[in-house]
All heavy atoms as TSV, in Angstrom:
chain	resi	resn	atom	element	x	y	z
A	1	MET	N	N	117.244	80.942	107.443
A	1	MET	CA	C	117.277	81.866	108.523
A	1	MET	C	C	118.295	82.975	108.101
A	1	MET	O	O	119.387	82.736	107.551
A	1	MET	CB	C	117.842	81.129	109.786
A	1	MET	CG	C	117.764	82.001	110.955
A	1	MET	SD	S	118.078	81.182	112.569
A	1	MET	CE	C	116.672	80.119	112.674
A	2	THR	N	N	117.969	84.159	108.511
A	2	THR	CA	C	118.771	85.296	108.085
A	2	THR	C	C	120.093	85.287	108.925
A	2	THR	O	O	120.290	84.662	109.934
A	2	THR	CB	C	118.069	86.645	108.364
A	2	THR	OG1	O	117.964	86.764	109.749
A	2	THR	CG2	C	116.784	86.718	107.654
A	3	GLU	N	N	121.120	86.054	108.387
A	3	GLU	CA	C	122.374	86.225	109.055
A	3	GLU	C	C	122.216	86.829	110.408
A	3	GLU	O	O	122.813	86.412	111.443
A	3	GLU	CB	C	123.363	87.015	108.239
A	3	GLU	CG	C	124.737	87.135	108.795
A	3	GLU	CD	C	125.630	87.995	107.916
A	3	GLU	OE1	O	125.496	88.041	106.708
A	3	GLU	OE2	O	126.584	88.595	108.485
A	4	THR	N	N	121.286	87.797	110.555
A	4	THR	CA	C	121.040	88.441	111.829
A	4	THR	C	C	120.459	87.504	112.810
A	4	THR	O	O	120.907	87.421	113.990
A	4	THR	CB	C	119.922	89.638	111.628
A	4	THR	OG1	O	120.517	90.545	110.678
A	4	THR	CG2	C	119.699	90.307	112.888
A	5	ALA	N	N	119.555	86.593	112.397
A	5	ALA	CA	C	118.973	85.633	113.261
A	5	ALA	C	C	120.010	84.623	113.775
A	5	ALA	O	O	120.045	84.219	114.866
A	5	ALA	CB	C	117.795	84.848	112.617
A	6	GLU	N	N	120.889	84.214	112.841
A	6	GLU	CA	C	122.010	83.311	113.209
A	6	GLU	C	C	122.977	83.901	114.234
A	6	GLU	O	O	123.327	83.272	115.235
A	6	GLU	CB	C	122.795	82.907	111.953
A	6	GLU	CG	C	122.101	81.993	111.034
A	6	GLU	CD	C	121.813	80.616	111.603
A	6	GLU	OE1	O	122.548	80.128	112.581
A	6	GLU	OE2	O	120.936	79.915	111.068
A	7	LYS	N	N	123.240	85.224	114.117
A	7	LYS	CA	C	124.094	85.902	115.082
A	7	LYS	C	C	123.312	85.998	116.368
A	7	LYS	O	O	123.966	85.816	117.490
A	7	LYS	CB	C	124.413	87.303	114.583
A	7	LYS	CG	C	125.419	87.357	113.436
A	7	LYS	CD	C	125.739	88.699	112.986
A	7	LYS	CE	C	126.708	88.706	111.860
A	7	LYS	NZ	N	126.930	90.059	111.326
A	8	LEU	N	N	122.042	86.287	116.337
A	8	LEU	CA	C	121.284	86.303	117.573
A	8	LEU	C	C	121.282	84.977	118.344
A	8	LEU	O	O	121.397	84.955	119.541
A	8	LEU	CB	C	119.857	86.706	117.262
A	8	LEU	CG	C	119.607	88.235	117.141
A	8	LEU	CD1	C	118.158	88.470	116.622
A	8	LEU	CD2	C	119.836	88.928	118.485
A	9	LYS	N	N	121.132	83.895	117.587
A	9	LYS	CA	C	121.174	82.502	118.220
A	9	LYS	C	C	122.447	82.349	118.952
A	9	LYS	O	O	122.406	81.830	120.117
A	9	LYS	CB	C	121.021	81.454	117.149
A	9	LYS	CG	C	119.605	81.187	116.654
A	9	LYS	CD	C	119.486	80.231	115.511
A	9	LYS	CE	C	120.476	79.094	115.425
A	9	LYS	NZ	N	120.176	78.205	114.375
A	10	ILE	N	N	123.537	82.747	118.411
A	10	ILE	CA	C	124.839	82.558	119.112
A	10	ILE	C	C	124.867	83.378	120.360
A	10	ILE	O	O	125.256	82.902	121.424
A	10	ILE	CB	C	125.983	82.894	118.174
A	10	ILE	CG1	C	126.026	81.844	116.991
A	10	ILE	CG2	C	127.351	82.976	118.948
A	10	ILE	CD1	C	126.875	82.271	115.910
A	11	GLU	N	N	124.459	84.676	120.269
A	11	GLU	CA	C	124.486	85.523	121.423
A	11	GLU	C	C	123.501	85.071	122.519
A	11	GLU	O	O	123.857	85.058	123.658
A	11	GLU	CB	C	124.134	86.993	121.003
A	11	GLU	CG	C	125.224	87.680	120.214
A	11	GLU	CD	C	126.581	87.804	121.021
A	11	GLU	OE1	O	126.486	88.219	122.188
A	11	GLU	OE2	O	127.571	87.556	120.398
A	12	LEU	N	N	122.298	84.652	122.048
A	12	LEU	CA	C	121.345	84.305	123.020
A	12	LEU	C	C	121.644	82.971	123.722
A	12	LEU	O	O	121.252	82.768	124.853
A	12	LEU	CB	C	119.950	84.074	122.325
A	12	LEU	CG	C	119.393	85.477	121.789
A	12	LEU	CD1	C	118.111	85.217	121.021
A	12	LEU	CD2	C	119.123	86.437	122.908
A	13	SER	N	N	122.403	82.117	123.108
A	13	SER	CA	C	122.862	80.871	123.722
A	13	SER	C	C	123.766	81.069	124.924
A	13	SER	O	O	123.868	80.226	125.720
A	13	SER	CB	C	123.447	79.959	122.698
A	13	SER	OG	O	124.723	80.433	122.330
A	14	ARG	N	N	124.337	82.272	125.017
A	14	ARG	CA	C	125.203	82.623	126.135
A	14	ARG	C	C	124.450	83.124	127.356
A	14	ARG	O	O	125.012	83.224	128.366
A	14	ARG	CB	C	126.189	83.634	125.667
A	14	ARG	CG	C	127.144	83.163	124.619
A	14	ARG	CD	C	128.138	84.221	124.127
A	14	ARG	NE	N	128.968	83.660	123.121
A	14	ARG	CZ	C	129.363	84.401	122.007
A	14	ARG	NH1	N	129.060	85.635	121.986
A	14	ARG	NH2	N	130.079	83.842	121.095
A	15	LEU	N	N	123.185	83.355	127.233
A	15	LEU	CA	C	122.354	83.888	128.309
A	15	LEU	C	C	122.134	82.735	129.355
A	15	LEU	O	O	122.200	81.559	129.031
A	15	LEU	CB	C	121.048	84.364	127.824
A	15	LEU	CG	C	121.108	85.645	126.969
A	15	LEU	CD1	C	119.666	85.893	126.426
A	15	LEU	CD2	C	121.654	86.787	127.681
A	16	SER	N	N	121.751	83.149	130.532
A	16	SER	CA	C	121.394	82.176	131.579
A	16	SER	C	C	120.083	81.395	131.104
A	16	SER	O	O	119.376	81.853	130.266
A	16	SER	CB	C	121.053	82.921	132.867
A	16	SER	OG	O	119.861	83.616	132.874
A	17	MET	N	N	119.946	80.284	131.745
A	17	MET	CA	C	118.725	79.468	131.449
A	17	MET	C	C	117.475	80.233	131.711
A	17	MET	O	O	116.566	80.195	130.948
A	17	MET	CB	C	118.712	78.190	132.299
A	17	MET	CG	C	117.649	77.226	131.972
A	17	MET	SD	S	117.544	75.741	132.910
A	17	MET	CE	C	119.125	75.027	132.549
A	18	GLN	N	N	117.482	80.998	132.827
A	18	GLN	CA	C	116.276	81.800	133.190
A	18	GLN	C	C	115.998	82.847	132.049
A	18	GLN	O	O	114.852	82.943	131.654
A	18	GLN	CB	C	116.464	82.516	134.544
A	18	GLN	CG	C	115.308	83.364	134.946
A	18	GLN	CD	C	113.997	82.523	135.200
A	18	GLN	OE1	O	114.090	81.442	135.740
A	18	GLN	NE2	N	112.895	83.133	134.879
A	19	ASP	N	N	117.016	83.490	131.639
A	19	ASP	CA	C	116.811	84.524	130.583
A	19	ASP	C	C	116.370	83.850	129.298
A	19	ASP	O	O	115.460	84.384	128.604
A	19	ASP	CB	C	118.095	85.379	130.380
A	19	ASP	CG	C	118.407	86.351	131.483
A	19	ASP	OD1	O	117.456	86.649	132.244
A	19	ASP	OD2	O	119.520	86.801	131.490
A	20	ARG	N	N	116.955	82.756	128.944
A	20	ARG	CA	C	116.477	82.034	127.704
A	20	ARG	C	C	115.094	81.583	127.798
A	20	ARG	O	O	114.307	81.729	126.882
A	20	ARG	CB	C	117.458	80.909	127.376
A	20	ARG	CG	C	118.837	81.350	127.006
A	20	ARG	CD	C	119.705	80.204	126.469
A	20	ARG	NE	N	119.531	78.932	127.165
A	20	ARG	CZ	C	120.352	78.389	128.045
A	20	ARG	NH1	N	121.489	79.008	128.253
A	20	ARG	NH2	N	120.101	77.311	128.698
A	21	ALA	N	N	114.671	81.076	129.004
A	21	ALA	CA	C	113.288	80.653	129.192
A	21	ALA	C	C	112.349	81.766	129.041
A	21	ALA	O	O	111.272	81.689	128.413
A	21	ALA	CB	C	113.144	79.972	130.609
A	22	GLU	N	N	112.645	82.935	129.600
A	22	GLU	CA	C	111.753	84.093	129.519
A	22	GLU	C	C	111.694	84.537	128.004
A	22	GLU	O	O	110.550	84.908	127.555
A	22	GLU	CB	C	112.259	85.214	130.364
A	22	GLU	CG	C	112.021	84.969	131.818
A	22	GLU	CD	C	112.515	86.023	132.745
A	22	GLU	OE1	O	112.547	87.223	132.345
A	22	GLU	OE2	O	112.773	85.717	133.928
A	23	LEU	N	N	112.790	84.578	127.340
A	23	LEU	CA	C	112.755	84.921	125.930
A	23	LEU	C	C	111.948	83.904	125.061
A	23	LEU	O	O	111.185	84.327	124.226
A	23	LEU	CB	C	114.175	85.058	125.360
A	23	LEU	CG	C	114.895	86.332	125.731
A	23	LEU	CD1	C	116.361	86.230	125.375
A	23	LEU	CD2	C	114.316	87.562	125.018
A	24	ALA	N	N	112.130	82.670	125.396
A	24	ALA	CA	C	111.397	81.625	124.712
A	24	ALA	C	C	109.944	81.791	124.885
A	24	ALA	O	O	109.109	81.732	123.957
A	24	ALA	CB	C	111.819	80.228	125.117
A	25	TYR	N	N	109.525	82.083	126.118
A	25	TYR	CA	C	108.095	82.278	126.433
A	25	TYR	C	C	107.578	83.507	125.651
A	25	TYR	O	O	106.539	83.436	125.029
A	25	TYR	CB	C	107.991	82.529	127.975
A	25	TYR	CG	C	106.530	82.877	128.380
A	25	TYR	CD1	C	105.669	81.817	128.714
A	25	TYR	CD2	C	106.053	84.163	128.474
A	25	TYR	CE1	C	104.421	82.076	129.134
A	25	TYR	CE2	C	104.793	84.424	128.890
A	25	TYR	CZ	C	103.970	83.365	129.156
A	25	TYR	OH	O	102.607	83.613	129.549
A	26	PHE	N	N	108.350	84.574	125.585
A	26	PHE	CA	C	107.941	85.743	124.867
A	26	PHE	C	C	107.814	85.467	123.376
A	26	PHE	O	O	106.809	85.856	122.735
A	26	PHE	CB	C	109.022	86.869	125.066
A	26	PHE	CG	C	108.864	88.028	124.042
A	26	PHE	CD1	C	107.822	88.960	124.235
A	26	PHE	CD2	C	109.694	88.030	122.997
A	26	PHE	CE1	C	107.716	89.969	123.293
A	26	PHE	CE2	C	109.567	89.093	121.999
A	26	PHE	CZ	C	108.553	89.998	122.177
A	27	LEU	N	N	108.808	84.745	122.855
A	27	LEU	CA	C	108.754	84.480	121.402
A	27	LEU	C	C	107.587	83.577	120.997
A	27	LEU	O	O	106.915	83.826	120.024
A	27	LEU	CB	C	110.095	83.880	120.954
A	27	LEU	CG	C	111.272	84.849	120.936
A	27	LEU	CD1	C	112.566	84.092	120.708
A	27	LEU	CD2	C	111.067	85.911	119.903
A	28	ILE	N	N	107.361	82.562	121.785
A	28	ILE	CA	C	106.239	81.606	121.552
A	28	ILE	C	C	104.994	82.415	121.562
A	28	ILE	O	O	104.088	82.213	120.721
A	28	ILE	CB	C	106.298	80.444	122.465
A	28	ILE	CG1	C	107.442	79.569	122.144
A	28	ILE	CG2	C	104.936	79.693	122.429
A	28	ILE	CD1	C	107.784	78.474	123.121
A	29	HIS	N	N	104.812	83.204	122.581
A	29	HIS	CA	C	103.563	83.995	122.653
A	29	HIS	C	C	103.381	85.061	121.638
A	29	HIS	O	O	102.269	85.466	121.314
A	29	HIS	CB	C	103.325	84.505	124.121
A	29	HIS	CG	C	103.010	83.417	125.108
A	29	HIS	ND1	N	101.746	82.963	125.273
A	29	HIS	CD2	C	103.753	82.655	125.878
A	29	HIS	CE1	C	101.742	82.005	126.082
A	29	HIS	NE2	N	102.964	81.853	126.509
A	30	SER	N	N	104.494	85.509	121.081
A	30	SER	CA	C	104.416	86.565	120.020
A	30	SER	C	C	103.937	85.924	118.729
A	30	SER	O	O	103.493	86.682	117.834
A	30	SER	CB	C	105.788	87.161	119.845
A	30	SER	OG	O	106.710	86.332	119.143
A	31	LEU	N	N	103.914	84.572	118.655
A	31	LEU	CA	C	103.450	83.880	117.422
A	31	LEU	C	C	101.933	83.833	117.410
A	31	LEU	O	O	101.307	83.713	116.337
A	31	LEU	CB	C	104.025	82.488	117.341
A	31	LEU	CG	C	105.519	82.472	117.177
A	31	LEU	CD1	C	106.007	80.976	117.277
A	31	LEU	CD2	C	106.012	83.146	115.892
A	32	ASP	N	N	101.299	83.995	118.552
A	32	ASP	CA	C	99.837	83.878	118.616
A	32	ASP	C	C	99.224	85.180	118.192
A	32	ASP	O	O	99.336	86.177	118.908
A	32	ASP	CB	C	99.404	83.521	120.072
A	32	ASP	CG	C	99.765	82.186	120.555
A	32	ASP	OD1	O	99.901	81.273	119.628
A	32	ASP	OD2	O	99.857	81.920	121.762
A	33	GLU	N	N	98.634	85.158	117.063
A	33	GLU	CA	C	97.930	86.362	116.567
A	33	GLU	C	C	96.550	86.520	117.191
A	33	GLU	O	O	96.123	87.635	117.394
A	33	GLU	CB	C	97.911	86.389	115.087
A	33	GLU	CG	C	99.289	86.538	114.441
A	33	GLU	CD	C	99.237	86.487	112.934
A	33	GLU	OE1	O	98.140	86.420	112.358
A	33	GLU	OE2	O	100.356	86.593	112.352
A	34	ASP	N	N	95.900	85.378	117.319
A	34	ASP	CA	C	94.568	85.433	117.897
A	34	ASP	C	C	94.524	84.795	119.314
A	34	ASP	O	O	95.161	83.773	119.478
A	34	ASP	CB	C	93.608	84.589	117.042
A	34	ASP	CG	C	93.507	85.137	115.627
A	34	ASP	OD1	O	93.600	86.384	115.486
A	34	ASP	OD2	O	93.418	84.319	114.666
A	35	VAL	N	N	93.798	85.449	120.180
A	35	VAL	CA	C	93.682	84.913	121.532
A	35	VAL	C	C	92.289	84.322	121.683
A	35	VAL	O	O	91.281	84.994	121.357
A	35	VAL	CB	C	93.904	85.999	122.613
A	35	VAL	CG1	C	93.568	85.471	123.935
A	35	VAL	CG2	C	95.330	86.588	122.496
A	36	ASP	N	N	92.237	83.132	122.061
A	36	ASP	CA	C	90.961	82.431	122.259
A	36	ASP	C	C	90.517	82.605	123.706
A	36	ASP	O	O	91.010	81.974	124.612
A	36	ASP	CB	C	91.100	80.923	121.894
A	36	ASP	CG	C	89.799	80.223	121.989
A	36	ASP	OD1	O	88.849	80.674	122.606
A	36	ASP	OD2	O	89.737	79.045	121.450
A	37	ASP	N	N	89.609	83.511	123.913
A	37	ASP	CA	C	89.222	83.865	125.262
A	37	ASP	C	C	88.633	82.673	125.983
A	37	ASP	O	O	88.866	82.476	127.176
A	37	ASP	CB	C	88.227	85.064	125.305
A	37	ASP	CG	C	88.875	86.351	124.917
A	37	ASP	OD1	O	90.103	86.491	125.148
A	37	ASP	OD2	O	88.225	87.215	124.299
A	38	ASP	N	N	87.857	81.828	125.283
A	38	ASP	CA	C	87.303	80.646	125.921
A	38	ASP	C	C	88.415	79.690	126.371
A	38	ASP	O	O	88.356	79.150	127.477
A	38	ASP	CB	C	86.332	79.957	125.005
A	38	ASP	CG	C	85.074	80.781	124.684
A	38	ASP	OD1	O	84.724	81.580	125.511
A	38	ASP	OD2	O	84.483	80.552	123.620
A	39	ALA	N	N	89.412	79.510	125.557
A	39	ALA	CA	C	90.437	78.662	125.910
A	39	ALA	C	C	91.276	79.197	127.105
A	39	ALA	O	O	91.642	78.434	128.009
A	39	ALA	CB	C	91.453	78.431	124.707
A	40	GLU	N	N	91.476	80.483	127.132
A	40	GLU	CA	C	92.189	81.098	128.237
A	40	GLU	C	C	91.376	80.884	129.549
A	40	GLU	O	O	92.017	80.533	130.577
A	40	GLU	CB	C	92.382	82.626	127.970
A	40	GLU	CG	C	93.277	82.932	126.902
A	40	GLU	CD	C	94.790	82.535	127.093
A	40	GLU	OE1	O	95.149	82.640	128.267
A	40	GLU	OE2	O	95.400	82.056	126.122
A	41	ILE	N	N	90.082	81.009	129.540
A	41	ILE	CA	C	89.273	80.798	130.778
A	41	ILE	C	C	89.352	79.307	131.148
A	41	ILE	O	O	89.431	79.021	132.371
A	41	ILE	CB	C	87.857	81.250	130.438
A	41	ILE	CG1	C	87.747	82.714	130.291
A	41	ILE	CG2	C	86.901	80.734	131.526
A	41	ILE	CD1	C	86.446	83.243	129.663
A	42	LEU	N	N	89.198	78.418	130.189
A	42	LEU	CA	C	89.333	77.002	130.540
A	42	LEU	C	C	90.650	76.590	131.058
A	42	LEU	O	O	90.761	75.800	132.052
A	42	LEU	CB	C	89.020	76.121	129.315
A	42	LEU	CG	C	87.518	76.224	128.790
A	42	LEU	CD1	C	87.348	75.523	127.420
A	42	LEU	CD2	C	86.577	75.638	129.858
A	43	TRP	N	N	91.765	77.164	130.511
A	43	TRP	CA	C	93.113	76.852	131.093
A	43	TRP	C	C	93.248	77.412	132.481
A	43	TRP	O	O	93.766	76.770	133.313
A	43	TRP	CB	C	94.174	77.394	130.184
A	43	TRP	CG	C	94.577	76.432	129.065
A	43	TRP	CD1	C	94.465	76.611	127.726
A	43	TRP	CD2	C	95.163	75.135	129.234
A	43	TRP	NE1	N	94.929	75.561	127.059
A	43	TRP	CE2	C	95.381	74.644	127.958
A	43	TRP	CE3	C	95.513	74.405	130.363
A	43	TRP	CZ2	C	95.941	73.343	127.805
A	43	TRP	CZ3	C	96.100	73.168	130.153
A	43	TRP	CH2	C	96.277	72.654	128.906
A	44	ALA	N	N	92.725	78.610	132.722
A	44	ALA	CA	C	92.825	79.179	134.050
A	44	ALA	C	C	92.091	78.282	135.040
A	44	ALA	O	O	92.545	78.036	136.178
A	44	ALA	CB	C	92.240	80.593	134.002
A	45	ALA	N	N	90.883	77.730	134.664
A	45	ALA	CA	C	90.143	76.888	135.554
A	45	ALA	C	C	90.872	75.612	135.779
A	45	ALA	O	O	90.928	75.084	136.970
A	45	ALA	CB	C	88.753	76.630	134.978
A	46	GLU	N	N	91.472	75.076	134.741
A	46	GLU	CA	C	92.251	73.773	134.893
A	46	GLU	C	C	93.455	73.983	135.792
A	46	GLU	O	O	93.746	73.161	136.664
A	46	GLU	CB	C	92.716	73.301	133.517
A	46	GLU	CG	C	93.583	72.068	133.550
A	46	GLU	CD	C	92.858	70.812	134.053
A	46	GLU	OE1	O	91.582	70.786	134.220
A	46	GLU	OE2	O	93.512	69.837	134.392
A	47	LEU	N	N	94.145	75.129	135.624
A	47	LEU	CA	C	95.320	75.374	136.523
A	47	LEU	C	C	94.845	75.545	137.962
A	47	LEU	O	O	95.540	75.059	138.865
A	47	LEU	CB	C	96.045	76.656	136.032
A	47	LEU	CG	C	96.803	76.482	134.727
A	47	LEU	CD1	C	97.297	77.826	134.252
A	47	LEU	CD2	C	97.915	75.517	134.793
A	48	GLU	N	N	93.767	76.178	138.197
A	48	GLU	CA	C	93.232	76.349	139.518
A	48	GLU	C	C	92.836	75.007	140.082
A	48	GLU	O	O	93.130	74.698	141.277
A	48	GLU	CB	C	91.998	77.251	139.545
A	48	GLU	CG	C	91.365	77.450	140.881
A	48	GLU	CD	C	92.291	78.174	141.910
A	48	GLU	OE1	O	93.212	78.961	141.455
A	48	GLU	OE2	O	92.116	77.922	143.050
A	49	ARG	N	N	92.229	74.092	139.329
A	49	ARG	CA	C	91.854	72.782	139.764
A	49	ARG	C	C	93.040	71.988	140.164
A	49	ARG	O	O	93.174	71.330	141.204
A	49	ARG	CB	C	91.041	72.041	138.662
A	49	ARG	CG	C	90.549	70.653	139.070
A	49	ARG	CD	C	89.951	69.928	137.898
A	49	ARG	NE	N	91.040	69.494	136.907
A	49	ARG	CZ	C	91.866	68.493	137.158
A	49	ARG	NH1	N	91.858	67.758	138.276
A	49	ARG	NH2	N	92.734	68.155	136.192
A	50	ARG	N	N	94.096	72.053	139.347
A	50	ARG	CA	C	95.345	71.378	139.571
A	50	ARG	C	C	96.056	71.886	140.829
A	50	ARG	O	O	96.591	71.121	141.667
A	50	ARG	CB	C	96.298	71.406	138.363
A	50	ARG	CG	C	95.812	70.574	137.204
A	50	ARG	CD	C	96.788	70.705	136.105
A	50	ARG	NE	N	96.239	69.997	134.887
A	50	ARG	CZ	C	96.990	69.626	133.851
A	50	ARG	NH1	N	98.221	69.882	133.801
A	50	ARG	NH2	N	96.412	69.073	132.846
A	51	MET	N	N	96.093	73.194	140.987
A	51	MET	CA	C	96.666	73.836	142.193
A	51	MET	C	C	95.984	73.406	143.448
A	51	MET	O	O	96.585	73.083	144.443
A	51	MET	CB	C	96.669	75.333	142.002
A	51	MET	CG	C	97.563	76.029	142.998
A	51	MET	SD	S	99.259	75.516	142.705
A	51	MET	CE	C	100.041	76.387	143.875
A	52	GLN	N	N	94.660	73.335	143.376
A	52	GLN	CA	C	93.857	72.906	144.510
A	52	GLN	C	C	94.248	71.435	144.923
A	52	GLN	O	O	94.320	71.064	146.089
A	52	GLN	CB	C	92.397	72.974	144.283
A	52	GLN	CG	C	91.859	74.457	144.395
A	52	GLN	CD	C	90.430	74.565	144.041
A	52	GLN	OE1	O	89.721	73.592	143.670
A	52	GLN	NE2	N	89.908	75.771	144.042
A	53	GLY	N	N	94.465	70.602	143.854
A	53	GLY	CA	C	94.807	69.207	144.150
A	53	GLY	C	C	96.167	69.116	144.815
A	53	GLY	O	O	96.360	68.314	145.738
A	54	ILE	N	N	97.075	69.984	144.392
A	54	ILE	CA	C	98.405	69.959	144.998
A	54	ILE	C	C	98.291	70.499	146.437
A	54	ILE	O	O	98.794	69.911	147.361
A	54	ILE	CB	C	99.354	70.875	144.191
A	54	ILE	CG1	C	99.693	70.178	142.905
A	54	ILE	CG2	C	100.626	71.124	144.981
A	54	ILE	CD1	C	100.353	71.130	141.862
A	55	THR	N	N	97.546	71.524	146.667
A	55	THR	CA	C	97.350	72.218	147.947
A	55	THR	C	C	96.759	71.193	148.940
A	55	THR	O	O	97.142	71.087	150.105
A	55	THR	CB	C	96.533	73.451	147.913
A	55	THR	OG1	O	97.221	74.362	147.000
A	55	THR	CG2	C	96.393	74.151	149.200
A	56	ASN	N	N	95.712	70.518	148.547
A	56	ASN	CA	C	95.000	69.672	149.511
A	56	ASN	C	C	95.478	68.281	149.524
A	56	ASN	O	O	94.902	67.342	150.196
A	56	ASN	CB	C	93.475	69.702	149.232
A	56	ASN	CG	C	93.013	69.127	147.911
A	56	ASN	OD1	O	93.682	68.301	147.321
A	56	ASN	ND2	N	91.876	69.591	147.464
A	57	GLY	N	N	96.536	67.951	148.749
A	57	GLY	CA	C	97.170	66.620	148.790
A	57	GLY	C	C	96.506	65.522	147.990
A	57	GLY	O	O	96.823	64.364	148.205
A	58	THR	N	N	95.517	65.870	147.107
A	58	THR	CA	C	94.888	64.827	146.318
A	58	THR	C	C	95.532	64.606	144.982
A	58	THR	O	O	95.165	63.621	144.283
A	58	THR	CB	C	93.386	65.189	146.143
A	58	THR	OG1	O	93.298	66.422	145.467
A	58	THR	CG2	C	92.652	65.249	147.526
A	59	ALA	N	N	96.485	65.437	144.607
A	59	ALA	CA	C	97.102	65.311	143.240
A	59	ALA	C	C	98.192	64.205	143.313
A	59	ALA	O	O	98.840	64.073	144.321
A	59	ALA	CB	C	97.739	66.631	142.858
A	60	SER	N	N	98.300	63.483	142.272
A	60	SER	CA	C	99.400	62.489	142.225
A	60	SER	C	C	100.514	63.141	141.395
A	60	SER	O	O	100.260	63.886	140.469
A	60	SER	CB	C	98.906	61.221	141.569
A	60	SER	OG	O	98.462	61.382	140.247
A	61	SER	N	N	101.728	62.699	141.716
A	61	SER	CA	C	102.883	63.278	140.971
A	61	SER	C	C	103.996	62.249	140.893
A	61	SER	O	O	103.962	61.244	141.631
A	61	SER	CB	C	103.333	64.551	141.653
A	61	SER	OG	O	103.765	64.301	142.888
A	62	GLU	N	N	104.872	62.564	139.975
A	62	GLU	CA	C	106.144	61.743	139.870
A	62	GLU	C	C	107.298	62.727	139.829
A	62	GLU	O	O	107.169	63.840	139.324
A	62	GLU	CB	C	106.084	60.938	138.587
A	62	GLU	CG	C	105.064	59.845	138.645
A	62	GLU	CD	C	105.114	58.964	137.427
A	62	GLU	OE1	O	106.222	58.738	136.920
A	62	GLU	OE2	O	104.005	58.537	136.989
A	63	PRO	N	N	108.428	62.280	140.242
A	63	PRO	CA	C	109.672	63.181	140.158
A	63	PRO	C	C	109.957	63.499	138.686
A	63	PRO	O	O	109.833	62.711	137.756
A	63	PRO	CB	C	110.776	62.376	140.707
A	63	PRO	CG	C	110.088	61.274	141.480
A	63	PRO	CD	C	108.723	61.027	140.883
A	64	SER	N	N	110.308	64.741	138.481
A	64	SER	CA	C	110.613	65.223	137.091
A	64	SER	C	C	111.744	64.320	136.473
A	64	SER	O	O	111.686	64.092	135.303
A	64	SER	CB	C	110.988	66.688	137.099
A	64	SER	OG	O	112.123	66.949	137.809
A	65	SER	N	N	112.675	63.920	137.296
A	65	SER	CA	C	113.797	63.106	136.740
A	65	SER	C	C	113.233	61.834	136.107
A	65	SER	O	O	113.723	61.366	135.009
A	65	SER	CB	C	114.807	62.789	137.816
A	65	SER	OG	O	114.146	62.082	138.919
A	66	LYS	N	N	112.261	61.235	136.727
A	66	LYS	CA	C	111.642	60.078	136.164
A	66	LYS	C	C	110.891	60.358	134.862
A	66	LYS	O	O	110.982	59.607	133.882
A	66	LYS	CB	C	110.686	59.375	137.152
A	66	LYS	CG	C	110.009	58.193	136.701
A	66	LYS	CD	C	109.001	57.544	137.653
A	66	LYS	CE	C	108.359	56.387	137.076
A	66	LYS	NZ	N	107.151	55.974	137.826
A	67	VAL	N	N	110.058	61.405	134.915
A	67	VAL	CA	C	109.359	61.839	133.707
A	67	VAL	C	C	110.270	62.049	132.524
A	67	VAL	O	O	110.029	61.622	131.428
A	67	VAL	CB	C	108.416	63.054	133.998
A	67	VAL	CG1	C	107.731	63.519	132.703
A	67	VAL	CG2	C	107.393	62.649	135.129
A	68	PHE	N	N	111.268	62.865	132.765
A	68	PHE	CA	C	112.226	63.183	131.696
A	68	PHE	C	C	113.014	61.971	131.214
A	68	PHE	O	O	113.254	61.823	130.011
A	68	PHE	CB	C	113.181	64.295	132.079
A	68	PHE	CG	C	112.504	65.655	132.220
A	68	PHE	CD1	C	112.548	66.407	133.428
A	68	PHE	CD2	C	111.738	66.176	131.214
A	68	PHE	CE1	C	111.940	67.630	133.495
A	68	PHE	CE2	C	111.065	67.413	131.308
A	68	PHE	CZ	C	111.191	68.119	132.446
A	69	ALA	N	N	113.381	61.083	132.049
A	69	ALA	CA	C	113.999	59.824	131.677
A	69	ALA	C	C	113.120	59.053	130.784
A	69	ALA	O	O	113.590	58.484	129.717
A	69	ALA	CB	C	114.460	59.028	132.895
A	70	GLU	N	N	111.862	58.873	131.172
A	70	GLU	CA	C	110.895	58.137	130.256
A	70	GLU	C	C	110.785	58.816	128.905
A	70	GLU	O	O	110.707	58.128	127.909
A	70	GLU	CB	C	109.623	58.083	130.967
A	70	GLU	CG	C	109.597	57.107	132.213
A	70	GLU	CD	C	108.301	57.165	133.040
A	70	GLU	OE1	O	107.410	57.917	132.704
A	70	GLU	OE2	O	108.258	56.384	134.038
A	71	LEU	N	N	110.691	60.103	128.867
A	71	LEU	CA	C	110.576	60.848	127.659
A	71	LEU	C	C	111.801	60.689	126.789
A	71	LEU	O	O	111.720	60.475	125.550
A	71	LEU	CB	C	110.264	62.353	127.887
A	71	LEU	CG	C	108.881	62.644	128.363
A	71	LEU	CD1	C	108.824	64.143	128.752
A	71	LEU	CD2	C	107.804	62.352	127.345
A	72	ARG	N	N	112.973	60.736	127.390
A	72	ARG	CA	C	114.217	60.597	126.597
A	72	ARG	C	C	114.315	59.158	126.060
A	72	ARG	O	O	114.659	58.957	124.899
A	72	ARG	CB	C	115.462	60.777	127.481
A	72	ARG	CG	C	115.839	62.280	127.622
A	72	ARG	CD	C	117.189	62.418	128.275
A	72	ARG	NE	N	117.179	62.189	129.751
A	72	ARG	CZ	C	116.724	63.006	130.600
A	72	ARG	NH1	N	116.291	64.183	130.270
A	72	ARG	NH2	N	116.791	62.720	131.945
A	73	GLU	N	N	113.860	58.162	126.847
A	73	GLU	CA	C	113.844	56.785	126.317
A	73	GLU	C	C	112.897	56.615	125.257
A	73	GLU	O	O	113.157	55.968	124.177
A	73	GLU	CB	C	113.537	55.820	127.498
A	73	GLU	CG	C	113.622	54.381	127.084
A	73	GLU	CD	C	113.429	53.409	128.212
A	73	GLU	OE1	O	113.954	53.723	129.330
A	73	GLU	OE2	O	112.712	52.429	128.083
A	74	LYS	N	N	111.729	57.210	125.343
A	74	LYS	CA	C	110.685	57.063	124.360
A	74	LYS	C	C	110.982	57.720	123.012
A	74	LYS	O	O	110.769	57.231	121.937
A	74	LYS	CB	C	109.382	57.657	124.900
A	74	LYS	CG	C	108.197	57.493	123.913
A	74	LYS	CD	C	106.887	58.027	124.568
A	74	LYS	CE	C	105.710	57.832	123.584
A	74	LYS	NZ	N	104.441	58.317	124.196
A	75	TYR	N	N	111.637	58.912	123.100
A	75	TYR	CA	C	111.892	59.707	121.896
A	75	TYR	C	C	113.355	59.720	121.432
A	75	TYR	O	O	113.657	60.440	120.482
A	75	TYR	CB	C	111.407	61.096	122.085
A	75	TYR	CG	C	109.894	61.153	122.239
A	75	TYR	CD1	C	109.336	61.375	123.448
A	75	TYR	CD2	C	109.146	60.942	121.097
A	75	TYR	CE1	C	107.890	61.442	123.585
A	75	TYR	CE2	C	107.711	60.962	121.260
A	75	TYR	CZ	C	107.164	61.190	122.523
A	75	TYR	OH	O	105.765	61.230	122.607
A	76	SER	N	N	114.192	58.949	122.018
A	76	SER	CA	C	115.638	58.865	121.519
A	76	SER	C	C	115.794	57.766	120.595
A	76	SER	O	O	115.149	56.784	120.482
A	76	SER	CB	C	116.556	58.668	122.738
A	76	SER	OG	O	116.477	59.810	123.590
């Protein structure tokens, strides 16, 4: 990693969680050179389906604290 990138990491770590999340989103999406239109359409449909499940009460869910605890246990 370049010296500039290392300096940026230090500066960026001081940002709020929201700002870091937005930057991470931007950076991840900046890596995608090709956009798969079919995949985008399918993801939009899936998100709509999931949102309808939440709205009409048919979706099942678990508290995020439980999900993250299980992931930490699994991958630690």
